[in-house]
N, C-alpha and C positions, 0 to 999 in steps of 0.2 A: 915346533922347535925340535932341533936335532937331539935325540936321546944321548945322555952323557954317561950313563952307567949300563952295565950288562943287564941289570934287572929292567931298566926302562926299555932297552932294546927288545928284550924278551916280551915285555908287555905290548909293545907295538906289533910284534909278530903275531901274538895271540889275538890282538884286536883285528888284525888283517884277516885271520882265519874266521873269526866270529862274524866279521862284516860280510865275508863271502857266503857264509852259511845263512845269514839273515836275508841277504838280497838275492841269492841265486838258487833257484829251485833245483837245478841239476846238482849243485853242490850238496844240497840236503839229501837228495836221493843217493848220491854216490857215498856220502858219509854213512847213511843208514845201511847200505849194502855192504860197505867195508866192515862196519861194526858187526853185522849179522854173520859174515863169513868168519871173522876172527873169533867170535864167540862160539860158533858152531864147530870150527876146525878142531880144537882140542878134544871135543866130545866125540869126534869121529876117528880119533886115534892117529892123526897125522904125525909124521916124524918132525924133529926140530928143523931139519933142512927144508922140508915141505912147508912148515909154518913160516919160515923165513921168506920163502918165495912168495907165499900168499901176502905177507906183510909188505914186501917190496912191490908186488903188483898193485895192491890197494893204494900204497903210498904214491906210486907213479900217477895213478888216475887222479888222486886228490891234488897232487902238485900241478898236473896239467890243467886241472880246473881252476886252481888259484891263479896260475899264469894267464890263462884265458880271461879270467875276470879282470885282472889288472890291465891286460892288453886292451880289453874293450873300453875300460875307463880312460885310458890314455888316448885311444883313438877318438872317443867322444869329446875329450877335452881339446885335442888338437884340431879336430875337424867336426864341428857341431852339425854341419850340413852334409847331405848325402854326397858321397864321392865314390866312384868305382874302386879306387885304390883303398879307401877306408873299408869298403865292403870286402874286398879281397883279403885285407889284413885280418879282419874279424873271422872270415871263413877259414883261413889257414890256421888261426889260433884254435878255432873250434875243432878243426880237423885233428889237431894234436890230441885233444881230449878223446876224440873218437878212436884214434889209433891206440892210445893207452888203454882205453876201455876194452877193445878187442883183445889186446894182449893179456889183460887181467882176466877176461872171460876164458881165454884159452888155458891160462895157468889154473884157474879154478876148476875147469872141466877135467883137465888131466889129473890134478891132485885129488879133487873131491869125488870125481865120478866113480871110481872103484868103491869108495866108502858108501856112497849113496846107493849103489847097486845092492848092497847088503840088505837094504830096507825095501827092496822090490822096485827101485827106480830102473827103468830100462835104458841104462847108459852103457856104452861100450867100455869094456875093461881091458886090462893088459895092454899090449902094443896097439890094439885097435883104437883105444882112446886118443892117444896122441896123433895117430894116423887120421882119424876122423876129423879132429880139430884142424890138422894141417890141410886136409882136403877142402874143407869148407872155407877156411881163410884164404887158401890159394885160389879157389874159385872166385871169391869176392874180389881179391886183388887183381886177378887177370881180367875179369869181365867188367867190373865197375871202375877200377882205378886205371888200369893200363889201356885196355882197348877203347873204352869210351873217351879217355883223355887223349889218346893218340889220334883217333878217328874224328873227334870233335862232334860226335852226333849224339843228341839227347842229353838229358840231365842224368846224374848218377842213379837216381831212383825212378826215373820216368823216361821211357823211350830210349832210342839209340840202339846201336849194334855192339854186342849181342844183347839178348834179354837176360839181365842179371837174375830176375826172379826164376826164370826157367832154368838157368844154370845152377843156382843154389838148390832148387827143389829136386832136380834130377841128380845132383851130387849126393844129396841126403838119401834119396830113394836108392841109389846104387850102393851106398855105404850100408844101408840097412839090409839090402838083399845079400850083399857079400858077407856081412857080419853074422846074420841070423841063419842063412842057408835054409830059410823057411819060405816055401812058395806062396803061402797066404800073406805073410808079411811083405814079401817082395811085390805081390800083386796090389795090395792096398797102398803101399808106398808109391808104386808106379802110377796108380790111379790118382792119388793126391797130386803128384807131380804134373800129371796131364791136366788136372783141373786148374792148378795154378797157372800153367802155361796157356791153357785155353782162355782163361780169364783175361790175359793180356791181349789176346786177339779180340775178344768180345768188347773190351773197353777201347779198342782201336789205339792202344798205346804202342804196340809192336806189330810189325808185319810177320807173315808166316816164316819168312826166311830168318828174321832176327830171333824168333822163338826157337826154331829148329837148330840154329847155330848155338844158341845159349844152352839148350838141352844137351846137344851133342858134346859141347865143351865141358859142361859140368860132369856128365857121366864119364867122359874120357879122362878128366883129371882125377876123379875118384878111382877109376880102374887103374890108372897109372900108379898112383900112390899106393894103392892096395897091394899091387904085385911087386912094387919096389921095396916097400917097408916090410911086408910079410912075405918071405920067400915061399914060393909055391902057391901064394894066394890063400894060405890057410889061416883063418882067424884064430 
């Protein structure tokens, strides 16, 4: 029955949230993560504006998950059998949750990174924090979203041109080398990036050209953002 009072409407909305938490594992994880961040943030001394941004980011992820859950139920009701269009609709709705999660992670990194560094966490601080976030997100968007979608080769996380794993690993290695200016950190980060890239060859997921292109693209994007965001390239 249609709710007739404001209280009944509110009760229906609360029931919808509880239903999503009961039935959706990802909703439970997202709720726990949001709760942990919002409890931890005041203890780390965030400003009211930063706390508002964290609340907004966490809320967007939960809203996206709720909409995705409702969308999946509607698709299952309208099309109980497998259909490519139904699968596409579900994938796009799940993609909305993924995009919101990336955005929330970026906000959390930028806002909480400097505070966590006080406790010994090796996170970039100052302008390097947003720059590192932007470089990694840009690498993922260019390699996984744009190039693979435009070229139509491989799945987002498996195969295709260029190698997303190589791109992200070399972007991170480049950022660490530029931020720390420590040859040992740079060497270890570069070695890990090479190991990740080599594993794609050993598993026959990518060709040598795809791995080389991914590594060059990731390192190039990190270098470009480093010198664009930080004048003179100084961390």
